[in-house]
PQR file of N, CA, C, O and H, with PARSE charges and radii, in Angstrom:
ATOM      1  N   MET A   1      78.648 108.139  76.762 -0.4000 1.5000
ATOM      2  CA  MET A   1      79.902 107.731  77.347 -0.0000 2.0000
ATOM      3  C   MET A   1      80.982 107.338  76.147  0.5500 1.7000
ATOM      4  O   MET A   1      82.191 107.570  76.172 -0.5500 1.4000
ATOM      5  N   ARG A   2      80.384 106.815  75.303 -0.4000 1.5000
ATOM      6  CA  ARG A   2      81.227 106.407  73.934 -0.0000 2.0000
ATOM      7  C   ARG A   2      81.793 107.597  73.223  0.5500 1.7000
ATOM      8  O   ARG A   2      82.891 107.561  72.667 -0.5500 1.4000
ATOM      9  H   ARG A   2      79.403 106.627  75.283  0.4000 1.0000
ATOM     10  N   ARG A   3      81.024 108.647  73.253 -0.4000 1.5000
ATOM     11  CA  ARG A   3      81.566 109.973  72.518 -0.0000 2.0000
ATOM     12  C   ARG A   3      82.568 110.381  73.119  0.5500 1.7000
ATOM     13  O   ARG A   3      83.548 110.702  72.447 -0.5500 1.4000
ATOM     14  H   ARG A   3      80.132 108.676  73.705  0.4000 1.0000
ATOM     15  N   ARG A   4      82.607 110.487  74.618 -0.4000 1.5000
ATOM     16  CA  ARG A   4      83.890 111.112  75.166 -0.0000 2.0000
ATOM     17  C   ARG A   4      85.227 110.070  74.872  0.5500 1.7000
ATOM     18  O   ARG A   4      86.348 110.433  74.516 -0.5500 1.4000
ATOM     19  H   ARG A   4      81.811 110.225  75.164  0.4000 1.0000
ATOM     20  N   GLY A   5      84.852 108.937  75.080 -0.4000 1.5000
ATOM     21  CA  GLY A   5      86.019 107.939  74.845 -0.0000 2.0000
ATOM     22  C   GLY A   5      86.457 107.984  73.205  0.5500 1.7000
ATOM     23  O   GLY A   5      87.632 107.813  72.881 -0.5500 1.4000
ATOM     24  H   GLY A   5      83.941 108.643  75.370  0.4000 1.0000
ATOM     25  N   ALA A   6      85.557 108.192  72.364 -0.4000 1.5000
ATOM     26  CA  ALA A   6      85.935 108.229  70.992 -0.0000 2.0000
ATOM     27  C   ALA A   6      86.564 109.629  70.753  0.5500 1.7000
ATOM     28  O   ALA A   6      87.359 109.712  69.818 -0.5500 1.4000
ATOM     29  H   ALA A   6      84.602 108.331  72.628  0.4000 1.0000
ATOM     30  N   ALA A   7      86.306 110.718  71.475 -0.4000 1.5000
ATOM     31  CA  ALA A   7      86.875 112.093  71.570 -0.0000 2.0000
ATOM     32  C   ALA A   7      88.257 112.010  71.833  0.5500 1.7000
ATOM     33  O   ALA A   7      89.145 112.512  71.144 -0.5500 1.4000
ATOM     34  H   ALA A   7      85.659 110.651  72.235  0.4000 1.0000
ATOM     35  N   LYS A   8      88.426 111.191  73.118 -0.4000 1.5000
ATOM     36  CA  LYS A   8      89.826 111.068  73.520 -0.0000 2.0000
ATOM     37  C   LYS A   8      90.720 110.378  72.437  0.5500 1.7000
ATOM     38  O   LYS A   8      91.726 110.941  72.005 -0.5500 1.4000
ATOM     39  H   LYS A   8      87.704 110.784  73.678  0.4000 1.0000
ATOM     40  N   VAL A   9      90.355 109.238  72.046 -0.4000 1.5000
ATOM     41  CA  VAL A   9      91.117 108.580  70.923 -0.0000 2.0000
ATOM     42  C   VAL A   9      91.343 109.382  69.774  0.5500 1.7000
ATOM     43  O   VAL A   9      92.487 109.398  69.320 -0.5500 1.4000
ATOM     44  H   VAL A   9      89.538 108.780  72.397  0.4000 1.0000
ATOM     45  N   ASN A  10      90.352 110.128  69.162 -0.4000 1.5000
ATOM     46  CA  ASN A  10      90.687 110.895  68.240 -0.0000 2.0000
ATOM     47  C   ASN A  10      91.640 111.983  68.503  0.5500 1.7000
ATOM     48  O   ASN A  10      92.489 112.320  67.678 -0.5500 1.4000
ATOM     49  H   ASN A  10      89.423 110.115  69.531  0.4000 1.0000
ATOM     50  N   ALA A  11      91.467 112.630  69.865 -0.4000 1.5000
ATOM     51  CA  ALA A  11      92.618 113.464  70.219 -0.0000 2.0000
ATOM     52  C   ALA A  11      93.916 112.901  70.070  0.5500 1.7000
ATOM     53  O   ALA A  11      94.737 113.555  69.428 -0.5500 1.4000
ATOM     54  H   ALA A  11      90.777 112.357  70.535  0.4000 1.0000
ATOM     55  N   LEU A  12      94.302 111.616  70.632 -0.4000 1.5000
ATOM     56  CA  LEU A  12      95.576 110.941  70.629 -0.0000 2.0000
ATOM     57  C   LEU A  12      96.035 110.666  69.238  0.5500 1.7000
ATOM     58  O   LEU A  12      97.222 110.722  68.916 -0.5500 1.4000
ATOM     59  H   LEU A  12      93.635 111.084  71.154  0.4000 1.0000
ATOM     60  N   LEU A  13      95.002 110.348  68.369 -0.4000 1.5000
ATOM     61  CA  LEU A  13      95.352 110.160  66.986 -0.0000 2.0000
ATOM     62  C   LEU A  13      95.758 111.355  66.151  0.5500 1.7000
ATOM     63  O   LEU A  13      96.479 111.225  65.162 -0.5500 1.4000
ATOM     64  H   LEU A  13      94.038 110.302  68.631  0.4000 1.0000
ATOM     65  N   ARG A  14      95.200 112.735  66.636 -0.4000 1.5000
ATOM     66  CA  ARG A  14      95.555 113.853  65.944 -0.0000 2.0000
ATOM     67  C   ARG A  14      96.913 114.278  66.488  0.5500 1.7000
ATOM     68  O   ARG A  14      97.673 114.944  65.785 -0.5500 1.4000
ATOM     69  H   ARG A  14      94.614 112.841  67.439  0.4000 1.0000
ATOM     70  N   CYS A  15      97.255 113.881  67.815 -0.4000 1.5000
ATOM     71  CA  CYS A  15      98.524 114.282  68.222 -0.0000 2.0000
ATOM     72  C   CYS A  15      99.578 113.243  67.678  0.5500 1.7000
ATOM     73  O   CYS A  15     100.690 113.694  67.401 -0.5500 1.4000
ATOM     74  H   CYS A  15      96.637 113.340  68.387  0.4000 1.0000
ATOM     75  N   ALA A  16      99.360 112.011  67.512 -0.4000 1.5000
ATOM     76  CA  ALA A  16     100.239 111.301  66.649 -0.0000 2.0000
ATOM     77  C   ALA A  16     100.537 111.491  65.282  0.5500 1.7000
ATOM     78  O   ALA A  16     101.558 111.129  64.697 -0.5500 1.4000
ATOM     79  H   ALA A  16      98.457 111.646  67.737  0.4000 1.0000
ATOM     80  N   LEU A  17      99.329 112.231  64.713 -0.4000 1.5000
ATOM     81  CA  LEU A  17      99.599 112.455  63.310 -0.0000 2.0000
ATOM     82  C   LEU A  17     100.276 113.754  63.291  0.5500 1.7000
ATOM     83  O   LEU A  17     101.048 113.990  62.362 -0.5500 1.4000
ATOM     84  H   LEU A  17      98.500 112.525  65.188  0.4000 1.0000
ATOM     85  N   ARG A  18     100.065 114.676  64.264 -0.4000 1.5000
ATOM     86  CA  ARG A  18     100.903 115.895  64.223 -0.0000 2.0000
ATOM     87  C   ARG A  18     102.457 115.640  63.920  0.5500 1.7000
ATOM     88  O   ARG A  18     103.148 116.134  63.029 -0.5500 1.4000
ATOM     89  H   ARG A  18      99.437 114.484  65.019  0.4000 1.0000
ATOM     90  N   PHE A  19     102.811 114.707  64.939 -0.4000 1.5000
ATOM     91  CA  PHE A  19     104.280 114.227  65.128 -0.0000 2.0000
ATOM     92  C   PHE A  19     104.548 113.646  63.740  0.5500 1.7000
ATOM     93  O   PHE A  19     105.687 113.845  63.317 -0.5500 1.4000
ATOM     94  H   PHE A  19     102.250 114.305  65.662  0.4000 1.0000
ATOM     95  N   HIS A  20     103.835 113.064  63.068 -0.4000 1.5000
ATOM     96  CA  HIS A  20     104.221 112.422  61.775 -0.0000 2.0000
ATOM     97  C   HIS A  20     104.114 113.592  60.577  0.5500 1.7000
ATOM     98  O   HIS A  20     104.730 113.393  59.530 -0.5500 1.4000
ATOM     99  H   HIS A  20     102.910 112.903  63.411  0.4000 1.0000
ATOM    100  N   ARG A  21     103.504 114.538  60.708 -0.4000 1.5000
ATOM    101  CA  ARG A  21     103.520 115.643  59.639 -0.0000 2.0000
ATOM    102  C   ARG A  21     104.344 116.591  60.027  0.5500 1.7000
ATOM    103  O   ARG A  21     104.462 117.431  59.135 -0.5500 1.4000
ATOM    104  H   ARG A  21     103.003 114.700  61.558  0.4000 1.0000
ATOM    105  N   ASP A  22     105.053 116.861  61.095 -0.4000 1.5000
ATOM    106  CA  ASP A  22     105.798 117.677  61.530 -0.0000 2.0000
ATOM    107  C   ASP A  22     107.227 117.784  60.590  0.5500 1.7000
ATOM    108  O   ASP A  22     108.139 116.973  60.749 -0.5500 1.4000
ATOM    109  H   ASP A  22     104.957 116.179  61.820  0.4000 1.0000
ATOM    110  N   GLU A  23     107.288 118.745  59.722 -0.4000 1.5000
ATOM    111  CA  GLU A  23     108.354 118.787  58.711 -0.0000 2.0000
ATOM    112  C   GLU A  23     109.748 119.427  59.518  0.5500 1.7000
ATOM    113  O   GLU A  23     110.870 119.108  59.125 -0.5500 1.4000
ATOM    114  H   GLU A  23     106.548 119.404  59.592  0.4000 1.0000
ATOM    115  N   ARG A  24     109.586 120.210  60.493 -0.4000 1.5000
ATOM    116  CA  ARG A  24     110.759 120.681  60.944 -0.0000 2.0000
ATOM    117  C   ARG A  24     111.337 120.008  62.080  0.5500 1.7000
ATOM    118  O   ARG A  24     112.488 120.242  62.450 -0.5500 1.4000
ATOM    119  H   ARG A  24     108.674 120.469  60.812  0.4000 1.0000
ATOM    120  N   GLY A  25     110.487 119.087  62.706 -0.4000 1.5000
ATOM    121  CA  GLY A  25     111.341 118.251  63.585 -0.0000 2.0000
ATOM    122  C   GLY A  25     111.014 118.671  65.055  0.5500 1.7000
ATOM    123  O   GLY A  25     111.331 117.905  65.965 -0.5500 1.4000
ATOM    124  H   GLY A  25     109.553 118.898  62.405  0.4000 1.0000
ATOM    125  N   ASP A  26     110.398 119.844  65.319 -0.4000 1.5000
ATOM    126  CA  ASP A  26     110.443 120.373  66.572 -0.0000 2.0000
ATOM    127  C   ASP A  26     109.653 119.697  67.652  0.5500 1.7000
ATOM    128  O   ASP A  26     110.038 119.738  68.820 -0.5500 1.4000
ATOM    129  H   ASP A  26     110.140 120.466  64.579  0.4000 1.0000
ATOM    130  N   ALA A  27     108.606 119.104  67.305 -0.4000 1.5000
ATOM    131  CA  ALA A  27     107.777 118.291  68.317 -0.0000 2.0000
ATOM    132  C   ALA A  27     108.715 116.917  68.590  0.5500 1.7000
ATOM    133  O   ALA A  27     108.787 116.456  69.729 -0.5500 1.4000
ATOM    134  H   ALA A  27     108.294 119.071  66.356  0.4000 1.0000
ATOM    135  N   LEU A  28     109.318 116.392  67.632 -0.4000 1.5000
ATOM    136  CA  LEU A  28     109.909 115.275  67.806 -0.0000 2.0000
ATOM    137  C   LEU A  28     111.179 115.355  68.619  0.5500 1.7000
ATOM    138  O   LEU A  28     111.625 114.450  69.325 -0.5500 1.4000
ATOM    139  H   LEU A  28     109.259 116.766  66.707  0.4000 1.0000
ATOM    140  N   GLU A  29     111.704 116.551  68.431 -0.4000 1.5000
ATOM    141  CA  GLU A  29     113.021 117.031  69.304 -0.0000 2.0000
ATOM    142  C   GLU A  29     112.571 116.893  70.774  0.5500 1.7000
ATOM    143  O   GLU A  29     113.320 116.335  71.576 -0.5500 1.4000
ATOM    144  H   GLU A  29     111.341 117.286  67.858  0.4000 1.0000
ATOM    145  N   TYR A  30     111.439 117.356  71.133 -0.4000 1.5000
ATOM    146  CA  TYR A  30     111.186 117.426  72.417 -0.0000 2.0000
ATOM    147  C   TYR A  30     110.888 116.093  73.037  0.5500 1.7000
ATOM    148  O   TYR A  30     111.169 115.845  74.209 -0.5500 1.4000
ATOM    149  H   TYR A  30     110.831 117.809  70.482  0.4000 1.0000
ATOM    150  N   VAL A  31     110.297 115.219  72.203 -0.4000 1.5000
ATOM    151  CA  VAL A  31     110.031 113.711  72.541 -0.0000 2.0000
ATOM    152  C   VAL A  31     111.288 112.998  72.690  0.5500 1.7000
ATOM    153  O   VAL A  31     111.396 112.160  73.585 -0.5500 1.4000
ATOM    154  H   VAL A  31     110.069 115.420  71.251  0.4000 1.0000
ATOM    155  N   LEU A  32     112.297 113.263  71.858 -0.4000 1.5000
ATOM    156  CA  LEU A  32     113.484 112.526  71.879 -0.0000 2.0000
ATOM    157  C   LEU A  32     114.400 113.202  73.099  0.5500 1.7000
ATOM    158  O   LEU A  32     115.254 112.526  73.674 -0.5500 1.4000
ATOM    159  H   LEU A  32     112.209 113.944  71.131  0.4000 1.0000
ATOM    160  N   VAL A  33     114.183 114.402  73.394 -0.4000 1.5000
ATOM    161  CA  VAL A  33     114.957 114.844  74.563 -0.0000 2.0000
ATOM    162  C   VAL A  33     114.320 114.216  75.902  0.5500 1.7000
ATOM    163  O   VAL A  33     114.986 113.880  76.881 -0.5500 1.4000
ATOM    164  H   VAL A  33     113.490 114.951  72.927  0.4000 1.0000
ATOM    165  N   ALA A  34     113.109 114.128  75.801 -0.4000 1.5000
ATOM    166  CA  ALA A  34     112.444 113.478  76.873 -0.0000 2.0000
ATOM    167  C   ALA A  34     112.730 111.972  77.257  0.5500 1.7000
ATOM    168  O   ALA A  34     112.881 111.521  78.392 -0.5500 1.4000
ATOM    169  H   ALA A  34     112.568 114.401  75.005  0.4000 1.0000
ATOM    170  N   ALA A  35     112.769 111.351  76.152 -0.4000 1.5000
ATOM    171  CA  ALA A  35     113.236 109.900  76.096 -0.0000 2.0000
ATOM    172  C   ALA A  35     114.705 109.737  76.574  0.5500 1.7000
ATOM    173  O   ALA A  35     115.028 108.775  77.270 -0.5500 1.4000
ATOM    174  H   ALA A  35     112.646 111.717  75.229  0.4000 1.0000
ATOM    175  N   VAL A  36     115.521 110.617  76.219 -0.4000 1.5000
ATOM    176  CA  VAL A  36     116.954 110.322  76.640 -0.0000 2.0000
ATOM    177  C   VAL A  36     117.320 110.857  77.907  0.5500 1.7000
ATOM    178  O   VAL A  36     118.144 110.210  78.553 -0.5500 1.4000
ATOM    179  H   VAL A  36     115.259 111.399  75.653  0.4000 1.0000
ATOM    180  N   PHE A  37     116.838 111.984  78.422 -0.4000 1.5000
ATOM    181  CA  PHE A  37     117.294 112.516  79.643 -0.0000 2.0000
ATOM    182  C   PHE A  37     115.998 112.360  80.719  0.5500 1.7000
ATOM    183  O   PHE A  37     116.301 112.027  81.865 -0.5500 1.4000
ATOM    184  H   PHE A  37     116.169 112.509  77.897  0.4000 1.0000
ATOM    185  N   VAL A  38     114.794 112.547  80.459 -0.4000 1.5000
ATOM    186  CA  VAL A  38     113.905 112.690  81.387 -0.0000 2.0000
ATOM    187  C   VAL A  38     113.520 111.342  82.058  0.5500 1.7000
ATOM    188  O   VAL A  38     113.398 111.170  83.271 -0.5500 1.4000
ATOM    189  H   VAL A  38     114.548 112.816  79.528  0.4000 1.0000
ATOM    190  N   LEU A  39     113.338 110.368  81.036 -0.4000 1.5000
ATOM    191  CA  LEU A  39     112.837 109.167  81.577 -0.0000 2.0000
ATOM    192  C   LEU A  39     114.006 108.287  82.281  0.5500 1.7000
ATOM    193  O   LEU A  39     113.688 107.532  83.199 -0.5500 1.4000
ATOM    194  H   LEU A  39     113.436 110.508  80.051  0.4000 1.0000
ATOM    195  N   PRO A  40     115.321 108.378  81.868 -0.5600 1.5000
ATOM    196  CA  PRO A  40     116.282 107.876  82.778  0.2800 2.0000
ATOM    197  C   PRO A  40     116.370 108.550  84.198  0.5500 1.7000
ATOM    198  O   PRO A  40     116.516 107.855  85.203 -0.5500 1.4000
ATOM    199  N   LEU A  41     116.286 109.799  84.250 -0.4000 1.5000
ATOM    200  CA  LEU A  41     116.257 110.575  85.381 -0.0000 2.0000
ATOM    201  C   LEU A  41     115.120 110.167  86.241  0.5500 1.7000
ATOM    202  O   LEU A  41     115.377 109.916  87.418 -0.5500 1.4000
ATOM    203  H   LEU A  41     116.167 110.363  83.433  0.4000 1.0000
ATOM    204  N   MET A  42     113.787 110.056  85.782 -0.4000 1.5000
ATOM    205  CA  MET A  42     112.828 109.359  86.582 -0.0000 2.0000
ATOM    206  C   MET A  42     112.977 108.335  87.099  0.5500 1.7000
ATOM    207  O   MET A  42     112.597 108.244  88.267 -0.5500 1.4000
ATOM    208  H   MET A  42     113.578 110.260  84.826  0.4000 1.0000
ATOM    209  N   ALA A  43     113.596 107.146  86.432 -0.4000 1.5000
ATOM    210  CA  ALA A  43     113.928 106.002  87.045 -0.0000 2.0000
ATOM    211  C   ALA A  43     114.947 105.926  88.058  0.5500 1.7000
ATOM    212  O   ALA A  43     114.879 105.120  88.986 -0.5500 1.4000
ATOM    213  H   ALA A  43     113.905 107.220  85.484  0.4000 1.0000
ATOM    214  N   LEU A  44     116.018 106.853  87.885 -0.4000 1.5000
ATOM    215  CA  LEU A  44     116.944 107.176  88.901 -0.0000 2.0000
ATOM    216  C   LEU A  44     116.527 107.702  90.243  0.5500 1.7000
ATOM    217  O   LEU A  44     116.987 107.266  91.298 -0.5500 1.4000
ATOM    218  H   LEU A  44     116.073 107.508  87.132  0.4000 1.0000
ATOM    219  N   PHE A  45     115.611 108.683  90.153 -0.4000 1.5000
ATOM    220  CA  PHE A  45     114.956 109.405  91.166 -0.0000 2.0000
ATOM    221  C   PHE A  45     114.069 108.210  91.897  0.5500 1.7000
ATOM    222  O   PHE A  45     114.207 108.057  93.110 -0.5500 1.4000
ATOM    223  H   PHE A  45     115.236 109.037  89.296  0.4000 1.0000
ATOM    224  N   ASP A  46     113.331 107.525  91.295 -0.4000 1.5000
ATOM    225  CA  ASP A  46     112.610 106.335  91.967 -0.0000 2.0000
ATOM    226  C   ASP A  46     113.631 105.464  92.610  0.5500 1.7000
ATOM    227  O   ASP A  46     113.467 105.260  93.813 -0.5500 1.4000
ATOM    228  H   ASP A  46     113.219 107.649  90.309  0.4000 1.0000
ATOM    229  N   LYS A  47     114.510 104.991  92.109 -0.4000 1.5000
ATOM    230  CA  LYS A  47     115.507 104.218  92.862 -0.0000 2.0000
ATOM    231  C   LYS A  47     116.124 104.757  94.019  0.5500 1.7000
ATOM    232  O   LYS A  47     116.320 104.099  95.041 -0.5500 1.4000
ATOM    233  H   LYS A  47     114.643 105.157  91.132  0.4000 1.0000
ATOM    234  N   LEU A  48     116.491 106.178  93.841 -0.4000 1.5000
ATOM    235  CA  LEU A  48     117.076 106.807  95.020 -0.0000 2.0000
ATOM    236  C   LEU A  48     116.078 106.961  96.075  0.5500 1.7000
ATOM    237  O   LEU A  48     116.507 106.887  97.226 -0.5500 1.4000
ATOM    238  H   LEU A  48     116.332 106.712  93.011  0.4000 1.0000
ATOM    239  N   LYS A  49     114.667 107.185  95.883 -0.4000 1.5000
ATOM    240  CA  LYS A  49     113.796 107.276  96.811 -0.0000 2.0000
ATOM    241  C   LYS A  49     113.661 106.094  97.655  0.5500 1.7000
ATOM    242  O   LYS A  49     113.611 106.142  98.884 -0.5500 1.4000
ATOM    243  H   LYS A  49     114.318 107.245  94.948  0.4000 1.0000
ATOM    244  N   ASP A  50     113.598 104.898  96.863 -0.4000 1.5000
ATOM    245  CA  ASP A  50     113.612 103.665  97.596 -0.0000 2.0000
ATOM    246  C   ASP A  50     114.825 103.479  98.541  0.5500 1.7000
ATOM    247  O   ASP A  50     114.648 102.888  99.606 -0.5500 1.4000
ATOM    248  H   ASP A  50     113.639 104.859  95.865  0.4000 1.0000
ATOM    249  N   ILE A  51     115.881 103.888  98.252 -0.4000 1.5000
ATOM    250  CA  ILE A  51     117.266 103.835  98.928 -0.0000 2.0000
ATOM    251  C   ILE A  51     116.961 104.718 100.013  0.5500 1.7000
ATOM    252  O   ILE A  51     117.260 104.278 101.123 -0.5500 1.4000
ATOM    253  H   ILE A  51     116.024 104.368  97.387  0.4000 1.0000
ATOM    254  N   LEU A  52     116.432 105.873  99.968 -0.4000 1.5000
ATOM    255  CA  LEU A  52     116.528 106.731 100.897 -0.0000 2.0000
ATOM    256  C   LEU A  52     115.487 106.310 101.998  0.5500 1.7000
ATOM    257  O   LEU A  52     115.755 106.321 103.199 -0.5500 1.4000
ATOM    258  H   LEU A  52     116.190 106.231  99.066  0.4000 1.0000
ATOM    259  N   GLY A  53     114.309 105.948 101.485 -0.4000 1.5000
ATOM    260  CA  GLY A  53     113.251 105.234 102.318 -0.0000 2.0000
ATOM    261  C   GLY A  53     113.971 104.027 103.261  0.5500 1.7000
ATOM    262  O   GLY A  53     113.858 103.965 104.485 -0.5500 1.4000
ATOM    263  H   GLY A  53     114.092 105.939 100.509  0.4000 1.0000
ATOM    264  N   ASP A  54     114.659 103.175 102.503 -0.4000 1.5000
ATOM    265  CA  ASP A  54     115.264 102.132 103.305 -0.0000 2.0000
ATOM    266  C   ASP A  54     116.368 102.650 104.368  0.5500 1.7000
ATOM    267  O   ASP A  54     116.479 101.965 105.385 -0.5500 1.4000
ATOM    268  H   ASP A  54     114.751 103.226 101.508  0.4000 1.0000
ATOM    269  N   TYR A  55     116.990 103.508 104.270 -0.4000 1.5000
ATOM    270  CA  TYR A  55     117.988 104.241 105.024 -0.0000 2.0000
ATOM    271  C   TYR A  55     117.238 104.853 106.335  0.5500 1.7000
ATOM    272  O   TYR A  55     117.638 104.726 107.493 -0.5500 1.4000
ATOM    273  H   TYR A  55     116.900 104.064 103.444  0.4000 1.0000
ATOM    274  N   PHE A  56     116.088 105.532 105.922 -0.4000 1.5000
ATOM    275  CA  PHE A  56     115.347 106.122 107.143 -0.0000 2.0000
ATOM    276  C   PHE A  56     114.662 105.153 108.079  0.5500 1.7000
ATOM    277  O   PHE A  56     114.424 105.340 109.272 -0.5500 1.4000
ATOM    278  H   PHE A  56     115.763 105.636 104.982  0.4000 1.0000
ATOM    279  N   ALA A  57     114.352 103.972 107.270 -0.4000 1.5000
ATOM    280  CA  ALA A  57     113.705 102.945 108.115 -0.0000 2.0000
ATOM    281  C   ALA A  57     114.681 102.143 108.878  0.5500 1.7000
ATOM    282  O   ALA A  57     114.357 101.560 109.913 -0.5500 1.4000
ATOM    283  H   ALA A  57     114.546 103.819 106.301  0.4000 1.0000
ATOM    284  N   MET A  58     115.927 102.103 108.360 -0.4000 1.5000
ATOM    285  CA  MET A  58     117.090 101.339 109.084 -0.0000 2.0000
ATOM    286  C   MET A  58     117.500 102.392 110.414  0.5500 1.7000
ATOM    287  O   MET A  58     117.824 101.917 111.503 -0.5500 1.4000
ATOM    288  H   MET A  58     116.190 102.576 107.520  0.4000 1.0000
ATOM    289  N   ILE A  59     117.449 103.624 110.206 -0.4000 1.5000
ATOM    290  CA  ILE A  59     117.961 104.517 111.308 -0.0000 2.0000
ATOM    291  C   ILE A  59     116.676 104.724 112.296  0.5500 1.7000
ATOM    292  O   ILE A  59     116.928 105.085 113.446 -0.5500 1.4000
ATOM    293  H   ILE A  59     117.186 104.010 109.322  0.4000 1.0000
ATOM    294  N   SER A  60     115.408 104.530 111.948 -0.4000 1.5000
ATOM    295  CA  SER A  60     114.442 104.535 112.797 -0.0000 2.0000
ATOM    296  C   SER A  60     114.322 103.015 113.572  0.5500 1.7000
ATOM    297  O   SER A  60     113.754 102.952 114.663 -0.5500 1.4000
ATOM    298  H   SER A  60     115.203 104.237 111.014  0.4000 1.0000
ATOM    299  N   PHE A  61     114.770 102.068 113.073 -0.4000 1.5000
ATOM    300  CA  PHE A  61     114.708 100.653 113.632 -0.0000 2.0000
ATOM    301  C   PHE A  61     116.060 100.918 114.760  0.5500 1.7000
ATOM    302  O   PHE A  61     115.857 100.725 115.959 -0.5500 1.4000
ATOM    303  H   PHE A  61     115.231 102.120 112.187  0.4000 1.0000
ATOM    304  N   TYR A  62     117.162 101.281 114.368 -0.4000 1.5000
ATOM    305  CA  TYR A  62     118.304 101.280 115.131 -0.0000 2.0000
ATOM    306  C   TYR A  62     118.055 102.332 116.479  0.5500 1.7000
ATOM    307  O   TYR A  62     118.547 102.075 117.577 -0.5500 1.4000
ATOM    308  H   TYR A  62     117.328 101.438 113.395  0.4000 1.0000
ATOM    309  N   VAL A  63     117.224 103.539 116.224 -0.4000 1.5000
ATOM    310  CA  VAL A  63     116.845 104.290 117.277 -0.0000 2.0000
ATOM    311  C   VAL A  63     116.101 103.774 118.371  0.5500 1.7000
ATOM    312  O   VAL A  63     116.318 103.975 119.566 -0.5500 1.4000
ATOM    313  H   VAL A  63     116.824 103.748 115.332  0.4000 1.0000
ATOM    314  N   GLY A  64     115.105 103.013 117.795 -0.4000 1.5000
ATOM    315  CA  GLY A  64     114.105 102.282 118.494 -0.0000 2.0000
ATOM    316  C   GLY A  64     114.141 100.915 119.066  0.5500 1.7000
ATOM    317  O   GLY A  64     113.230 100.520 119.793 -0.5500 1.4000
ATOM    318  H   GLY A  64     114.929 102.849 116.825  0.4000 1.0000
ATOM    319  N   TRP A  65     115.106 100.222 118.781 -0.4000 1.5000
ATOM    320  CA  TRP A  65     115.221  98.614 118.989 -0.0000 2.0000
ATOM    321  C   TRP A  65     115.608  98.536 120.529  0.5500 1.7000
ATOM    322  O   TRP A  65     115.290  97.483 121.082 -0.5500 1.4000
ATOM    323  H   TRP A  65     115.846 100.543 118.190  0.4000 1.0000
ATOM    324  N   PRO A  66     116.180  99.397 121.222 -0.5600 1.5000
ATOM    325  CA  PRO A  66     116.171  98.914 122.649  0.2800 2.0000
ATOM    326  C   PRO A  66     115.020  99.088 123.407  0.5500 1.7000
ATOM    327  O   PRO A  66     114.936  98.600 124.535 -0.5500 1.4000
ATOM    328  N   PHE A  67     114.053  99.785 122.860 -0.4000 1.5000
ATOM    329  CA  PHE A  67     112.624  99.942 123.469 -0.0000 2.0000
ATOM    330  C   PHE A  67     111.591  98.844 123.043  0.5500 1.7000
ATOM    331  O   PHE A  67     110.522  98.777 123.650 -0.5500 1.4000
ATOM    332  H   PHE A  67     114.121 100.181 121.944  0.4000 1.0000
ATOM    333  N   LEU A  68     111.863  98.016 122.060 -0.4000 1.5000
ATOM    334  CA  LEU A  68     110.850  97.172 121.446 -0.0000 2.0000
ATOM    335  C   LEU A  68     110.731  95.969 122.399  0.5500 1.7000
ATOM    336  O   LEU A  68     109.939  95.061 122.150 -0.5500 1.4000
ATOM    337  H   LEU A  68     112.731  98.071 121.566  0.4000 1.0000
TER
END
């Protein structure tokens, strides 16, 4: 069990070192694009999903309230 955990930690460290040694900045570009565009869009989609869920809950309540 420890060997698998150590292998995972080593893989993460190798990935981090690869970002550090990247002279051209290609990998860092992808990370920056993800940080600038993808993460805010994910937060926006999560918020919109909550709003849409509340809207459908409101509609289902209004349709069903005379029968409650």
